[in-house]
C-alpha positions as CSV (number, residue, x, y, z in Angstrom):
1,M,0.0,0.0,0.0
2,D,1.5,3.3,-1.0
3,I,1.5,6.5,1.0
4,K,-1.3,8.1,-1.0
5,N,-3.7,5.3,-0.2
6,I,-2.7,5.3,3.5
7,V,-3.3,9.1,3.7
8,Q,-6.8,8.6,2.4
9,L,-7.5,5.8,4.8
10,E,-6.0,7.9,7.6
11,S,-8.5,10.6,7.0
12,Q,-11.4,8.1,7.1
13,W,-9.9,6.6,10.3
14,E,-9.8,10.0,12.1
15,D,-13.5,10.6,11.2
16,V,-14.5,7.1,12.6
17,I,-12.7,7.5,15.9
18,L,-14.1,10.9,16.8
19,T,-16.7,9.4,19.2
20,P,-16.2,6.9,22.1
21,T,-18.6,4.5,20.4
22,G,-16.6,4.7,17.1
23,R,-13.3,4.1,18.8
24,E,-14.7,1.1,20.7
25,N,-16.3,-0.4,17.6
26,V,-13.1,0.0,15.6
27,W,-11.0,-1.5,18.4
28,M,-13.3,-4.5,18.7
29,Y,-13.1,-5.1,15.0
30,L,-9.3,-4.9,14.9
31,H,-9.0,-6.9,18.1
32,S,-11.1,-9.7,16.6
33,Y,-8.5,-10.1,13.9
34,F,-5.2,-9.4,15.6
35,Q,-5.8,-11.5,18.7
36,T,-5.5,-14.6,16.6
37,A,-3.1,-13.2,14.0
38,T,0.6,-14.0,13.8
39,H,3.7,-11.7,14.4
40,N,4.0,-11.8,10.6
41,D,0.6,-10.0,10.3
42,D,1.8,-7.5,12.9
43,V,4.8,-6.7,10.6
44,K,2.7,-6.7,7.4
45,F,0.2,-4.2,8.7
46,R,2.6,-2.4,11.1
47,L,2.1,1.1,9.7
48,T,-1.6,0.7,8.9
49,L,-4.0,-1.7,10.7
50,F,-1.6,-2.7,13.4
51,R,-0.6,0.9,14.1
52,W,-4.3,1.9,14.5
53,Y,-4.9,-1.2,16.6
54,T,-1.9,-0.3,18.9
55,D,-3.0,3.3,19.1
56,L,-6.5,2.4,20.3
57,T,-5.3,-0.3,22.6
58,W,-3.0,2.0,24.5
59,R,-5.6,4.8,24.6
60,R,-7.9,2.3,26.4
61,I,-5.2,0.4,28.3
62,T,-7.0,0.3,31.6
63,M,-10.1,-1.2,30.0
64,L,-8.1,-4.3,28.8
65,S,-8.6,-7.7,30.4
66,N,-5.5,-9.1,32.2
67,D,-5.0,-11.5,29.3
68,D,-5.1,-8.8,26.6
69,F,-2.9,-6.6,28.6
70,V,-0.2,-9.3,28.9
71,K,-0.4,-11.0,25.5
72,I,-1.3,-8.1,23.3
73,A,-0.3,-4.8,24.8
74,I,2.9,-6.1,26.5
75,G,3.7,-9.1,24.3
76,R,3.2,-7.5,20.9
77,Q,2.8,-3.7,20.9
78,V,5.4,-2.1,23.3
79,S,7.9,-0.8,20.7
80,L,5.2,0.6,18.4
81,A,3.4,2.2,21.3
82,L,6.6,4.0,22.2
83,L,7.0,5.2,18.6
84,L,3.4,6.5,18.7
85,G,4.2,8.6,21.7
86,F,2.8,6.6,24.6
87,D,4.7,6.6,27.9
88,V,4.6,2.8,28.2
89,L,6.1,2.6,31.7
90,K,3.6,5.1,33.1
91,E,0.7,3.2,31.4
92,I,1.9,-0.1,33.0
93,F,1.8,1.5,36.4
94,S,-1.7,2.9,35.7
95,Y,-2.9,-0.5,34.7
96,L,-1.5,-2.3,37.7
97,S,-2.9,0.3,40.0
98,L,-6.4,0.4,38.6
99,R,-7.0,-3.2,37.3
100,C,-5.1,-5.1,39.9
101,P,-6.2,-3.7,43.3
102,A,-4.9,-6.7,45.4
103,D,-1.2,-7.2,45.8
104,E,-1.6,-10.8,44.7
105,D,-3.2,-9.6,41.5
106,K,-0.4,-7.2,40.8
107,I,2.2,-10.0,41.4
108,Q,0.4,-12.5,39.2
109,V,-0.2,-10.1,36.2
110,Y,3.2,-8.5,36.3
111,S,4.9,-12.0,36.6
112,K,3.1,-13.0,33.4
113,A,3.8,-9.7,31.7
114,K,7.5,-9.9,32.6
115,D,7.9,-13.4,31.2
116,V,6.0,-12.5,27.9
117,F,8.0,-9.2,27.5
118,L,11.4,-10.8,28.0
119,N,10.7,-13.6,25.6
120,S,8.7,-11.5,23.1
121,G,9.1,-12.1,19.4
122,A,7.5,-8.8,18.6
123,Y,9.0,-7.0,15.6
124,V,11.1,-3.9,16.5
125,G,12.8,-2.9,13.2
126,E,15.5,-3.7,10.7
127,L,19.2,-3.0,10.4
128,G,21.4,-4.1,7.5
129,G,18.7,-6.2,6.0
130,K,18.2,-8.1,9.2
131,S,14.9,-8.1,11.2
132,F,15.3,-7.4,14.9
133,Y,12.7,-8.5,17.5
134,L,12.2,-7.4,21.1
135,K,14.1,-10.4,22.5
136,D,17.1,-9.4,20.2
137,V,17.1,-5.8,21.6
138,I,16.9,-7.2,25.1
139,V,20.1,-9.2,24.4
140,E,21.8,-5.9,23.4
141,V,20.6,-4.1,26.5
142,K,21.9,-7.0,28.7
143,K,25.4,-6.1,27.5
144,F,25.2,-2.9,29.6
145,E,25.5,-5.2,32.6
146,Q,28.9,-6.2,31.4
147,K,31.3,-3.9,33.3
148,R,34.1,-4.6,30.8
149,L,32.3,-2.6,28.1
150,S,33.9,0.8,27.4
151,T,31.9,4.0,27.2
152,L,32.4,3.9,23.4
153,E,31.1,0.3,23.2
154,K,28.0,1.3,25.2
155,A,27.4,4.3,22.9
156,E,27.6,2.0,19.9
157,I,24.9,-0.2,21.4
158,K,22.6,2.7,22.0
159,A,23.3,4.0,18.4
160,K,22.5,0.5,17.1
161,I,19.1,0.5,18.9
162,V,18.2,3.9,17.4
163,K,19.0,2.6,13.9
164,I,16.9,-0.5,14.5
165,L,13.9,1.6,15.6
166,F,14.2,4.3,13.0
167,P,14.5,3.3,9.4
168,K,16.0,5.7,6.8
169,N,14.0,7.1,3.9
170,D,10.7,5.5,4.9
171,A,8.1,8.1,3.9
172,I,5.2,6.3,5.6
173,F,7.1,5.8,8.8
174,N,8.3,9.4,8.9
175,K,4.8,10.7,8.4
176,Y,3.1,8.9,11.3
177,I,5.8,8.1,13.8
178,I,7.2,10.6,16.3
179,S,10.8,11.6,15.3
180,E,12.6,11.6,18.6
181,P,15.1,8.7,18.1
182,T,17.3,9.2,21.1
183,K,14.4,9.8,23.5
184,I,12.4,6.8,22.3
185,A,15.3,4.4,22.2
186,G,16.2,5.6,25.8
187,M,12.6,4.8,26.9
188,L,12.8,1.3,25.4
189,V,16.1,0.7,27.2
190,E,14.7,1.9,30.5
191,L,11.6,-0.3,30.0
192,I,13.8,-3.4,29.3
193,I,16.0,-2.7,32.4
194,F,12.8,-2.3,34.4
195,F,11.5,-5.7,33.5
196,L,15.0,-7.3,33.9
197,E,15.5,-5.9,37.4
198,V,12.1,-5.6,39.1
199,D,11.1,-9.0,40.5
200,A,7.5,-10.0,40.5
201,T,7.5,-10.3,44.3
202,Q,8.5,-6.6,44.5
203,I,6.0,-5.2,42.0
204,H,3.2,-4.3,44.5
205,L,5.8,-2.4,46.6
206,V,7.1,-0.6,43.5
207,V,3.5,0.4,42.5
208,E,2.8,1.6,46.0
209,E,6.0,3.7,46.0
210,Y,5.0,5.1,42.6
211,N,1.5,6.1,43.7
212,K,3.0,7.8,46.8
213,E,5.4,9.8,44.6
214,V,2.4,10.9,42.4
215,E,1.3,13.0,45.4
216,V,4.6,14.9,45.0
217,G,4.1,15.5,41.3
218,V,3.3,13.2,38.3
219,E,6.3,14.1,36.2
220,F,8.7,13.9,39.1
221,A,7.2,10.5,40.0
222,I,7.8,9.1,36.5
223,Q,11.4,10.3,36.7
224,Q,11.8,8.6,40.1
225,V,10.4,5.4,38.7
226,Q,12.6,5.5,35.7
227,N,15.6,5.6,37.9
228,V,15.3,1.8,37.7
229,S,17.5,2.2,34.6
230,K,20.3,3.2,36.9
231,K,19.8,0.8,39.9
232,V,17.7,-2.0,41.1
233,F,14.7,-1.0,43.3
234,N,15.7,-1.2,47.0
235,I,12.4,-0.3,48.6
236,D,12.1,0.3,52.4
237,T,8.8,-1.3,53.4
238,S,8.7,0.6,56.7
239,K,6.3,3.5,57.0
240,K,7.9,6.9,56.4
241,E,7.0,10.3,55.3
242,I,7.7,11.2,51.7
243,P,10.1,14.1,51.6
244,Q,8.7,17.1,49.8
245,Q,11.2,17.3,47.1
246,K,10.9,20.0,44.4
247,P,10.3,18.5,41.0
248,P,13.2,19.1,38.6
249,E,12.8,21.8,36.0
250,T,12.4,20.3,32.5
251,K,13.0,21.9,29.1
252,L,9.9,22.2,27.0
253,L,10.4,20.4,23.7
254,K,8.4,21.5,20.7
255,P,6.5,18.5,19.1
256,T,6.3,18.2,15.3
257,Y,3.1,19.5,13.7
258,S,2.0,15.9,12.9
259,Q,2.5,15.0,16.6
260,L,0.5,18.0,17.6
261,R,-2.4,16.9,15.4
262,R,-2.4,13.5,16.9
263,D,-2.3,14.8,20.4
264,V,-5.0,17.4,19.7
265,N,-7.3,14.7,18.1
266,R,-6.8,12.6,21.2
267,T,-7.6,15.3,23.7
268,T,-10.6,16.7,21.9
269,S,-12.3,13.5,20.8
270,V,-14.8,13.5,23.7
271,G,-18.2,15.2,23.3
272,P,-20.5,16.1,20.4
273,N,-19.0,16.2,16.9
274,E,-20.4,19.7,16.2
275,E,-18.4,21.1,19.2
276,R,-15.1,19.5,18.1
277,P,-13.8,22.2,15.7
278,A,-14.1,24.9,18.4
279,K,-12.3,22.6,20.8
280,I,-9.5,21.9,18.3
281,N,-9.0,25.6,17.6
282,A,-9.0,26.5,21.3
283,E,-6.4,23.8,22.0
284,L,-4.3,25.0,19.0
285,D,-4.5,28.6,20.3
286,R,-3.2,27.4,23.7
287,L,-0.4,25.4,22.1
288,A,0.6,28.3,19.8
289,T,1.1,30.5,22.8
290,E,2.8,27.8,24.8
291,F,5.4,27.1,22.0
292,N,5.4,30.7,20.7
293,D,4.6,29.5,17.1
294,E,1.8,31.3,15.2
295,K,1.8,28.6,12.5
296,I,0.2,26.2,15.0
297,R,-3.0,28.2,14.8
298,E,-3.0,27.6,11.0
299,L,-2.9,23.8,11.3
300,F,-6.7,23.6,11.4
301,Y,-8.9,25.8,9.2
302,F,-12.3,26.2,7.4
303,N,-12.0,25.2,3.8
304,E,-14.6,27.3,1.9
305,Q,-14.4,25.1,-1.1
306,S,-15.3,21.9,0.7
307,G,-17.4,23.7,3.3
308,K,-15.8,22.0,6.3
309,F,-12.9,22.2,8.7
310,E,-9.7,20.5,7.6
311,W,-6.1,20.0,8.7
312,N,-3.5,21.9,6.8
313,E,-1.6,19.1,5.1
314,V,1.1,21.5,3.8
315,L,2.1,22.5,7.3
316,L,1.8,19.0,8.6
317,K,4.6,17.9,6.2
318,Q,7.0,20.5,7.7
């Protein structure tokens, strides 16, 4: 399927998922196919049907059954979810907190998820004509534990993972995938180390610690959780007050116009369709001010010829 046909389907896709009912119906349709499909099908439809399936799955992650969470979301969709802009580690904590209220449930679900993740045959990308799967990338990350590796050797491994995730000269990939190679590769490495280091018997304590830190600040909490990429969790189970630490200052990174469209579509999809254009314009006004970029306001406009609101495809390509 060429990019022209995919763009046409993408427009139809965005219209269908405007409402909660539409999103749910599309997800159920895709789920009925992919839950029995093979990894080869995931690869074949990776930037079309499987991308849409992954997007909807992670939007509704806390609505998944334990079985679908483990086998589909964790077992097959993690790398693509990261490429679509989802904070996978944060979503995992949300799922375990909301869908596994008892400690025993958290331990059981995480134990299955960990085993599926570490042995996953999910496609991640290609390099030098060779396909790489999640279990192959995990082998690369395990090399970080080898103290004899030099700084240069570790940097080469990181660069290799970036190249696996982000193909060159792929027009379809570049149009629909977030272009933040170093950040996304780093998040994948952090996630792998998390699953390697956090034992199932600890997960309820880790989730508890995460939820406590949320009271200090969500972004700060995520940063604290991601410190697992630097050391194994050593959690003190005794009761203690959480120090009121000041969340670190973060530099605001400007998303691409395509990324902004995806995020705005996601945040404005609730409510009557006739109210949606006003919501989109209001959100774009806010973002234009936030990022000091007047072009953001021009992303969505009323086309007098077609008589309806449309996205500015010219700007979206920039």
